[in-house]
N, C-alpha and C positions, 0 to 999 in steps of 0.2 A: 544215268551216268553219261558223261561226255565221251565221245569216241573219236579216235584218230584212225582213219583209213590210210594205210601205207601202201602205195603202189610200188612194190619191190619184190625181189626174190632173195634178198639178203636178210637172213634170219638174225645175223649179228647186229645189223642196223636196227631191226625191229626190237631186239632185246635192249639195245642202248637207249632207244626212245622210251620204251616201257619203263626201264629202271629210272630214267630221268624224270618222267612224269608222275610216277608213283601209282598207288593202287586206285586212286580216284578217277583215273582216265584209262579207258580200255584202248589198247593198240591192236588193230586187226590188219594183218598183212594180206593183201589181195593182189591179183594180177590185172584186174579190171574192175570198173564200178558197175558192171552189168549185174543186176541182182543184189547189189549192196543194200543193206538196210539203213536207211537214213531216218531212224525213228526218234532221234533226239539231236541235241546240239553236237557239233563236232567240226573237224577240219580234215583236209586231205593233204597228205605229204607225198610228193612225187620224188622217187629216187632217180636222179639223173643217170646213174650208172645202169639202170634197168631199161632205159629208153633204147630201142634198137638203133643201130648206126644209120640205117636208111631213113629214119624218121627225124624230122626237125623238132628241136626242143619246143619252139614256140607253138607249133601246130599241136603238139601233144598237150601242152598246158591249156591251150584254147579248147581242145576237145574234152579234156577232163573237167574244165571249168563249166562247160555246158551240161555235163552229166552229173555234176556234184550237188545239184539241188540247192544252189545258193551258198554252199559252204566255202570257206576260205581255202586257198591253195598255197602250200609252202613247198618250195623246191629245195631239195637237199642235193648239193653239188660240190665237187672239188674245185670248180672254176668260179672263184669269187671276184674276178675282175669286174670293174665298173660296167663295161659294155655288156658283158654277159648278164649281170644282175639287172641292168636296165631293160634288156631284151626280155627277160623273164617277167618283169613287172608289167611291161607293156602288153605281154601276151595274156595277162590275167592273174599272175601270181600275186598274192598278198605280201609275201615276204620270201627271203632266200636265206638258207642257213648252210654253214659248212658241213659237208657230209661226215667229216671226222671230228665234229665238235665234241667237246667234253660235256658231261651231264649237266653242269651248271648253265652252259651256253644253250644247250638244247632246251632245257626247261625254261629259260628266260624267253627265248624266241617263241616257242610253241605255246607257252602259257599266255603271252601277250596276245597272240593271234586268237587263241582259244577263248580268252576272256572277251575279246571284242565280238567274237562269234556268238558267245553265250548271251551277251547284252543285246545283240541284234536279232538273234533267231531263237534263243532259248525260251523256255517257259518261265515267265516272270511271276514272282509271288505278288500278293496284293500289297498295295501301298496306301497308307493313310497319313495325311498331313494334318497336324494339329497346330492351330494358330491362336494367338491371344496376346494381350498386352500385360496381363498379370502373369509374370513368368513362373512363379511358384504354382499357381493354380493350373496353368497350361501344362506344366511338366508333370504335375500330380495326375491330372486326367489322362495325359498321354501314357504315363507309366501304368496306370491301372487298366487302361484299354489294352495295352500290350500284354499285361499279365492275364487279362481275361481271355485273350486269344490263345496265349500260351497254355493256360490251364485247360482250355477246350481242346487241346491236342495239336495246335498248329505251331510249327517251329517259327519263333518270332524274334525279331531284332528291334530293339528300341534305340533310336539315335536322338540324343538330347543335346540341343544346341543352345543351352542356357549358360550365360556368363554372369559374373566372373567365376562361378563354379557350378557344376552340374547339380540341379535339384534332384534329378532322378538318381544320381549316385548316392546322395544322402538318404533319399527315400527308400532305396533298396539296400542301404548299408553295405555298399561295395567300394572297393578301392580300384579305380580305373587308371591305367597308365598307357592306354592305347587310344589315340584320338583320330580325328578326321585327317589331319596332316599325315600321320603315320600310315593310315589306311590308303591314302591317295598315293603315297610314295611306294606302297607295296602292290599297287593295282595290277602291274604287269605279271606278277606271280601269285596273285590272290586265288585261293581255292578254299574248299571246305576245311581242309586240314589246317591251313594257316589261320583261318578265322576261329577254328576251335581252340587253337593255342593262344591267339592274341587277344580275343575279346574277353571282357569280364562277363561272368555268368552268375546268375542268381540261383543258388543251390536249391532252394525250396520249390522253384517253379521251372527252372531251366531257361528263363529269359536271358537273352544276350544283350549287352549294353555297349554302345559306342558313344563317346562324348565329343563335343566340339574342341575342348581344350586338352583332352587326354591327361587330365590331372595336373596340368601346369598352372591353371588359374589365369591364363592369358589367351588372347585371341590368336589363333595360328596365322602365320604369315606365309606367303608364297603359294597360296592356293586360290583359285578363282571359281566363279559360279559354274563354269563348264566342268571343272574337276569334280565338284560336289555332285552335280547331276549325273555324270558318268559313273561315279562310285556307287551311287544309290541304284542305278540301273544294273550294275554288276552284282551288288549285294542281293538284289531281288531274285537273281538266278540261284542263290544258295539258301534262301529263306522262304518259308511259306507266306510270311507277312512281315513287312517293314513298317514300323510306326515312327514318324519323324516329328519331334517336338520343335516347332520353329524357334522357340525361345528368343534368343537375341538376334536372330537373322532379320535384317531389315532391308536387304537388297531387293528392290521391287522386281527386277528382272529374274533373279534367282527364284524368288517365291512364286512368281508367275509361271515359270517353267516347271517347278515342282508341282504346283497345283494342276497343271495341264496333264501331268502323268499320274496323279493320284486318283484312285477309285473313289475316295471320299475325302472331303476337306472339312474338318471340324473347327468351328470358330468358338472359342471360349470367352464368355463375357458375363460379368456379374450385373446385378440390378442396380447399377450406379450410373448416373448421367455422365459423370466424368470418364468412367471406363467405356461407356457407350461411345462418347466422342473420340476417345483414343483408338478404339477398335474401328470406328468409321474411317479415321485417317489412315490406319494400317491397311484396310481393304482398298482405299482409294490409291494408296501407293502401289499396291500389287496390281491393280487394274486388270483383273482376270477377264478372259474371254467368256463368251456366253456359255460355252460347254462346261468350262470349269465352274462358273457361277452356279450352274444348275446342280452341281455336286456339293454345294455348301450346305452345312447344317449348323444351326446355333445350339450350343450347349450352355445353358444358363447356370452358371456356377453359384452355389449356395442358394438355390431357388427357394423362395418363400412367397406363398400366395398372398401374404398380407402386405407386401410391398407393391405400391400402385404401379410402378414401372415394371410391368409383367413381361414375360418372355415374348408374347405376341407383339407388343409394342416395340421391344428391342429389335425383333426380327424384321418388322416393317421398316424401322429406321435404317437397318443395315441392308435392306432389300434381299432378305433371305426367306425362302419359303418354308423350310422345315425347322422346327424348334423342339428341343427336348430339355426339360428341367432336370437338374442334377442337385438334389437336396444334400446338404452337407452339414454334419454336426461340427462346427468350427473347432471346438475343444478336442473332439475325437480325431479330427483330421490333423490338427497341429501336433497332438501327442504322437500320432502315427508317423508324421514326418520327422519329428525329433528323435523318436526311438528307432527309426529305420525299419518299421514294420508296416508295409503297405496295407491299406484298408481292404483291398481285394483278397488278401490272404487271411483276413480275420472273419470269424463266424458271425460277429455282431455288427457287420457293416450294414446290414439291413437294406433300407431303401436306396442308399448310395450305391451299393453293389448291384442292385437290381437295375438302377438307371444306367450304370456303366455297361452291363450286359445287354441292355436294350440298345444302347448306342452301338455296340459291337455286333448286333444282330444275333446274339446267342440266346437261345431259348432257355428259360428257367422253369423248373418244375415247382409247382405250387405246393406249399406245405399241406394244404387240405387234401390234395390228391394223394400225397404220400401217406397221410394219416388214414385216409379211407381204405387204401390198399392194404396197409398193415393191419388195420382192424379186421378186414375181411379174412386175411390170412390167418390171424389168431382164432377167429371164429370157426373156420374150417378145421383147424388143427384140434380145437376143443371138441368138435362134433365127432371127429375121427377117434379121438381118445375115449370118448364116452361109448361109442359103438364097439370098440375093442374090448 
């Protein structure tokens, strides 16, 4: 849980801040930072009224900043004149808020600073980027990978950037009305409570979904690559795993920055010379650095060993070291997409589900092992019954 350390002796101020921030942020009133527990993300609020008259405000802010372990500093003061605010900022304060501010203003200022702190110093969830030129195939694999992680017990968010409409939305049979533009506009006040209310959730798995268009069917305007990167960084502080389907994103700089932050980059390509060429051009546009390129893995969609253009040849052409075949029954997959019943949720997904779990690094228990244990258990029970 994020924590606000309030340097004050005013319990009423502490209560106002606590009420404004809600139950998801702990507010601890202290007289000094000596012995304070900085065991997670948080910020420090200095109550100007609690600074002794003989102490200069700037020197107190500087001293607190040095003891705060890299946490952001906010000054709560009655003096909001420009010169006073500038002096506080120069001394090391990240922001200044009116000491008598109403709850909405307190929440807006402290949430913005806290979210920046979370993105910079918080514990970030894992991030997987899925790229490909076949938008349906890329979105289906991204969705099933996200479902696999979610079913394995990890809180997971899927971001589908497919246009003109979200393939993941149809595949999960969800109605989404909250998109990237809305999330970016809410970034200053975003927290787990807001995400829980705003995001679409898949009931059977618990997977959360955010789409590029937010149900509008059009590309959002007014947002830039830096906005998307910052949003994903913040979302990773609230989720154990974020899976992003590149979908219709084609901005090379944005994809390059996302790839640099991702723990794994999955490249989806089928055994087609035309798709191989399109995928090669996509990767050329991204122009990943060496470190990002080492995290690339090729997922061969609809893998069939009878096709001469095998996975190893495709991987060599794309300069990718690691390759994994994903066998797909085309009819079964198409029915699953049309019906809104993901293959990862079906018992008869077979080799496809096993390949997705391998791609996610999730161990699967073999049927033969289960059968052997069950058979031994029944044999022991029979022997006990006979001896009784």
